[in-house]
C-alpha positions, -999 to +999 in steps of 0.1 A: -444-151-565-471-137-587-498-117-579-521-146-585-501-168-565-504-144-534-541-139-540-548-175-539-523-180-511-543-151-490-575-172-499-562-203-488-546-190-452-580-165-447-598-199-451-577-222-428-573-191-403-610-192-403-615-231-402-592-231-372-613-202-350-642-219-362-641-253-355-611-260-334-613-228-317-649-237-305-641-269-295-614-256-274-634-227-258-660-249-253-639-278-235-630-249-210-662-234-205-660-245-167-639-219-160-660-191-170-655-169-200-641-134-179-616-158-163-609-173-198-602-139-212-585-129-188-558-158-194-560-153-231-552-114-227-525-123-203-509-153-224-509-125-252-489-102-232-462-131-225-464-138-260-457-102-271-427-098-248-412-129-256-416-123-294-403-083-288-373-102-272-366-128-301-371-105-328-357-071-310-387-052-314-384-031-283-370+000-297-401+000-321-424-003-292-410+026-272-413+044-304-451+037-303-457+043-266-438+078-264-470+093-281-498+102-259-524+099-288-508+061-296-516+049-259-554+064-260-555+041-294-539+011-279-561+014-248-594+020-268-581-011-289-575-033-261-611-025-246-623-034-282-605-065-286-614-077-247-648-071-254-649-090-288-630-120-268-653-119-240-687-119-260-671-145-283-661-168-256-693-164-237-713-170-271-693-205-273-698-214-237-736-207-234-742-224-271-747-191-290-721-194-314-747-188-343-754-156-329-719-146-327-712-161-362-739-135-379-719-108-360-685-119-377-706-122-408-718-090-410-687-072-394-669-064-426-704-045-439-704-029-409-668-016-412-675-004-448-704+018-430-684+030-409-655+042-434-683+058-454-700+070-419-664+082-403-641+090-437-665+097-461-655+071-481-675+064-513-702+038-513-705+018-547-741+003-556-731-030-542-723-012-511-755+003-506-770-032-512-747-048-490-753-025-460-789-022-471-791-063-468-771-064-433-799-035-419-828-058-431-811-089-418-809-070-383-843-062-388-856-094-396-838-111-364-852-083-342-887-085-355-890-124-358-880-128-322-893-096-309-883-102-271-847-104-279-822-081-300-793-101-316-769-084-295-744-112-292-740-106-327-736-067-329-717-068-303-689-089-320-694-070-353-693-035-339-662-041-315-641-059-347-657-033-370-641-003-348-609-020-348 
Protein backbone atom coordinates (compact mmCIF):
# COMPACT_ATOMS: atom_id res chain seq x y z
CA UNK A 1 0.00 0.00 0.00
CA UNK A 2 1.44 3.37 -0.96
CA UNK A 3 1.98 6.22 1.49
CA UNK A 4 -0.84 8.19 -0.14
CA UNK A 5 -3.26 5.28 0.35
CA UNK A 6 -2.16 4.95 3.99
CA UNK A 7 -2.70 8.68 4.47
CA UNK A 8 -6.18 8.52 2.89
CA UNK A 9 -7.03 5.46 4.98
CA UNK A 10 -5.87 7.33 8.08
CA UNK A 11 -8.05 10.31 7.22
CA UNK A 12 -11.03 8.01 6.66
CA UNK A 13 -10.49 6.10 9.92
CA UNK A 14 -10.03 9.35 11.86
CA UNK A 15 -13.25 10.74 10.41
CA UNK A 16 -15.11 7.49 11.11
CA UNK A 17 -13.84 7.41 14.71
CA UNK A 18 -14.79 11.04 15.26
CA UNK A 19 -18.23 10.40 13.76
CA UNK A 20 -18.71 7.35 15.97
CA UNK A 21 -17.60 9.14 19.11
CA UNK A 22 -19.32 12.43 18.30
CA UNK A 23 -22.70 11.10 17.23
CA UNK A 24 -23.20 7.52 18.34
CA UNK A 25 -21.25 8.08 21.58
CA UNK A 26 -23.37 11.10 22.46
CA UNK A 27 -26.60 9.22 21.78
CA UNK A 28 -25.43 6.23 23.85
CA UNK A 29 -24.19 8.25 26.83
CA UNK A 30 -27.31 10.43 26.74
CA UNK A 31 -29.45 7.27 26.78
CA UNK A 32 -27.74 5.94 29.93
CA UNK A 33 -27.42 9.33 31.68
CA UNK A 34 -29.98 8.25 34.27
CA UNK A 35 -27.24 6.18 35.93
CA UNK A 36 -25.08 9.19 36.75
CA UNK A 37 -21.85 10.10 35.04
CA UNK A 38 -19.45 8.76 37.71
CA UNK A 39 -21.19 5.36 37.75
CA UNK A 40 -20.99 5.22 33.95
CA UNK A 41 -17.28 6.07 34.02
CA UNK A 42 -16.61 3.43 36.66
CA UNK A 43 -18.44 0.84 34.54
CA UNK A 44 -16.52 1.99 31.50
CA UNK A 45 -13.23 1.65 33.39
CA UNK A 46 -14.09 -1.81 34.71
CA UNK A 47 -15.21 -3.12 31.31
CA UNK A 48 -12.08 -1.65 29.72
CA UNK A 49 -10.04 -3.63 32.26
CA UNK A 50 -11.96 -6.80 31.42
CA UNK A 51 -11.30 -6.24 27.70
CA UNK A 52 -7.61 -5.60 28.40
CA UNK A 53 -7.32 -8.90 30.25
CA UNK A 54 -9.24 -10.80 27.55
CA UNK A 55 -7.21 -9.36 24.68
CA UNK A 56 -3.99 -9.97 26.62
CA UNK A 57 -4.99 -13.62 26.96
CA UNK A 58 -6.06 -13.94 23.33
CA UNK A 59 -2.90 -12.30 21.98
CA UNK A 60 -0.55 -13.72 24.64
CA UNK A 61 0.68 -10.29 25.81
CA UNK A 62 1.11 -10.94 29.55
CA UNK A 63 4.90 -11.08 29.20
CA UNK A 64 4.91 -7.56 27.78
CA UNK A 65 2.61 -6.36 30.57
CA UNK A 66 4.89 -7.88 33.22
CA UNK A 67 7.89 -6.19 31.63
CA UNK A 68 6.17 -2.80 31.69
CA UNK A 69 4.97 -3.01 35.31
CA UNK A 70 8.33 -4.14 36.71
CA UNK A 71 9.60 -0.57 36.36
CA UNK A 72 8.31 1.78 39.12
CA UNK A 73 8.56 4.77 36.74
CA UNK A 74 6.18 2.98 34.35
CA UNK A 75 3.73 2.37 37.22
CA UNK A 76 3.75 6.09 38.05
CA UNK A 77 3.22 7.03 34.39
CA UNK A 78 0.39 4.51 34.03
CA UNK A 79 -1.24 5.75 37.24
CA UNK A 80 -1.05 9.38 36.12
CA UNK A 81 -2.32 8.47 32.65
CA UNK A 82 -5.20 6.52 34.20
CA UNK A 83 -6.21 9.54 36.30
CA UNK A 84 -6.14 11.76 33.20
CA UNK A 85 -8.21 9.30 31.15
CA UNK A 86 -10.71 8.88 34.00
CA UNK A 87 -10.99 12.66 34.30
CA UNK A 88 -11.47 13.07 30.55
CA UNK A 89 -14.12 10.36 30.41
CA UNK A 90 -15.93 11.68 33.50
CA UNK A 91 -16.09 15.24 32.20
CA UNK A 92 -17.17 14.09 28.72
CA UNK A 93 -19.96 11.91 30.10
CA UNK A 94 -20.97 14.70 32.51
CA UNK A 95 -21.11 17.10 29.54
CA UNK A 96 -23.33 14.73 27.57
CA UNK A 97 -25.68 14.06 30.50
CA UNK A 98 -26.05 17.79 31.28
CA UNK A 99 -26.41 19.00 27.67
CA UNK A 100 -22.94 20.60 27.56
CA UNK A 101 -21.67 18.70 24.52
CA UNK A 102 -20.67 21.93 22.76
CA UNK A 103 -18.49 22.88 25.75
CA UNK A 104 -16.76 19.51 25.68
CA UNK A 105 -16.42 19.65 21.90
CA UNK A 106 -14.64 22.98 22.29
CA UNK A 107 -12.12 21.13 24.46
CA UNK A 108 -11.52 18.44 21.85
CA UNK A 109 -11.24 21.16 19.21
CA UNK A 110 -8.50 23.12 21.03
CA UNK A 111 -6.70 20.02 22.36
CA UNK A 112 -4.23 19.62 19.45
CA UNK A 113 -3.07 23.22 19.79
CA UNK A 114 -2.68 22.86 23.55
CA UNK A 115 -0.61 19.71 22.87
CA UNK A 116 1.64 21.75 20.57
CA UNK A 117 2.02 24.40 23.27
CA UNK A 118 2.86 21.76 25.89
CA UNK A 119 5.49 20.29 23.55
CA UNK A 120 7.01 23.75 23.22
CA UNK A 121 6.82 24.46 26.95
CA UNK A 122 8.03 21.11 28.35
CA UNK A 123 10.20 19.70 25.55
CA UNK A 124 11.51 22.87 23.90
CA UNK A 125 10.01 21.90 20.55
CA UNK A 126 10.27 24.55 17.89
CA UNK A 127 7.14 26.46 16.94
CA UNK A 128 6.48 27.45 13.35
CA UNK A 129 4.78 30.74 12.62
CA UNK A 130 1.58 28.76 11.97
CA UNK A 131 1.95 27.09 15.37
CA UNK A 132 2.33 30.47 17.08
CA UNK A 133 -0.72 31.84 15.28
CA UNK A 134 -2.72 28.72 16.20
CA UNK A 135 -1.80 29.02 19.87
CA UNK A 136 -2.71 32.71 19.76
CA UNK A 137 -6.11 31.91 18.24
CA UNK A 138 -6.82 29.32 20.95
CA UNK A 139 -5.86 31.79 23.68
CA UNK A 140 -8.07 34.45 22.09
CA UNK A 141 -10.99 32.02 21.79
CA UNK A 142 -10.71 31.08 25.46
CA UNK A 143 -10.53 34.75 26.45
CA UNK A 144 -13.51 35.51 24.20
CA UNK A 145 -15.57 32.78 25.87
CA UNK A 146 -14.63 34.04 29.32
CA UNK A 147 -15.28 37.70 28.51
CA UNK A 148 -18.50 37.11 26.54
CA UNK A 149 -20.01 35.18 29.45
CA UNK A 150 -18.03 36.69 32.31
CA UNK A 151 -19.78 34.74 35.04
CA UNK A 152 -18.53 31.46 33.60
CA UNK A 153 -15.18 29.96 32.63
CA UNK A 154 -15.44 27.22 29.95
CA UNK A 155 -14.20 24.68 32.50
CA UNK A 156 -15.71 21.63 30.78
CA UNK A 157 -13.83 22.32 27.56
CA UNK A 158 -10.62 23.27 29.36
CA UNK A 159 -10.60 20.09 31.49
CA UNK A 160 -11.32 17.95 28.43
CA UNK A 161 -8.55 19.68 26.46
CA UNK A 162 -5.88 19.65 29.16
CA UNK A 163 -6.63 16.12 30.42
CA UNK A 164 -6.28 14.76 26.88
CA UNK A 165 -3.30 16.99 25.99
CA UNK A 166 -1.23 15.84 28.96
CA UNK A 167 -1.66 12.23 27.86
